[in-house]
N, C-alpha and C positions, 0 to 999 in steps of 0.2 A: 504494500500500500504506500502511496506517495502522499506527502504532505507539503503544502506550500510553506516556503521559508519566510515569505512576507505576507502581510495581510492583503486581502483582495483589493483594498483601496490603493495599494502601492503598485498595482499592475500598470504597465505602460500602455495607456489608452489615450486616444482612440487607436484601434488596431485595423490595419489594412491586410486583407488576405487575398493573395493572388492565386489564380488557377482554380477558381471555384467550380469549373466544369469538370475537373478531374476528380477521381475518387477521394484522394485525401482532402482536397479543398471543399468538395461537396459535403463531406462529413464534418469538417472543421467549422464551416460557417454556421450551421445551426447550433453547434455546441457552444461556440463563443458568443453568438447572439443571445442565447438563453442565459448565459452566465453574465454577460455585460450588455444588457438591452440598450439599443441606441448608440452604442460605442464601437460597433464593428461594421466595416464595409468590405464587401467582396468585389473583386473585379473579374470580368470575363472578357474574352476577345470580342471585338465588336461584330465580327461575322458569325458568332454563335448566338443567334437570336432565340434559341429554344429555352435558354435559362433566363428567366426574369423573376423578379420578386423584390420585396423590400430589402433595401441595403445591398442590392446587386447593381453594379454600374458597368456599362459597356465601355471598356477602355483597354486598348491594346497595351501590353507591357512595353512595347517599343515606342509608344506614343509619349515622348517626353513632355510635350506641351500639355497633353491631357492629364498625365500623372502630376505635373506641376500644379495644374488647377485643382486637382483632387487634394493634394497636400496643402495647398493654400486654403481650401474650403474646410477641410477636416482637421488639419494640424496633427497628422498621425504621429504617435510616439513610437510605434512599432510596426514592422511589416513581417508577416508570416508568408514566406515565399514557398508556395506549393505548386507553382507553375514551372514548367521547363523540363529539360532533359536531365537524366542522371549525369552526374559529373564525376568521372573517374579520377580526376586530377586531385592529388593529395594537397593538403593545406601547405605543405612545405613547397611543392612545385608552384602552387598558385602565388605564393609570396615572392617567388623568383621572377615570375612574369609580370607581376603588378596587378593592380585592381582593374585595369582596363580589360583583362581577359577573364571575366567572371562567367560562371555557368548560370 
């Protein structure tokens, strides 16, 4: 059993969840929305129109202007990145190539 080391009030909120159309994101979104109502937003690719609902925003992860507007609007304190490919690169190798080559 896991216990939180900090009180719920100390959680970094609001929270942005990417990849809500995938299995991890699809399951994480309702969990965090129930735990922190009104403080969680999920994004999906704009061409995936099948997933709609409260707190789900159509915004491509590559759309820096759109993401910037979301961050300006919601002032996210944390991002749960559940979108993207598996990254076989180790942390050590990633530190050598720099932050521009992120998975």
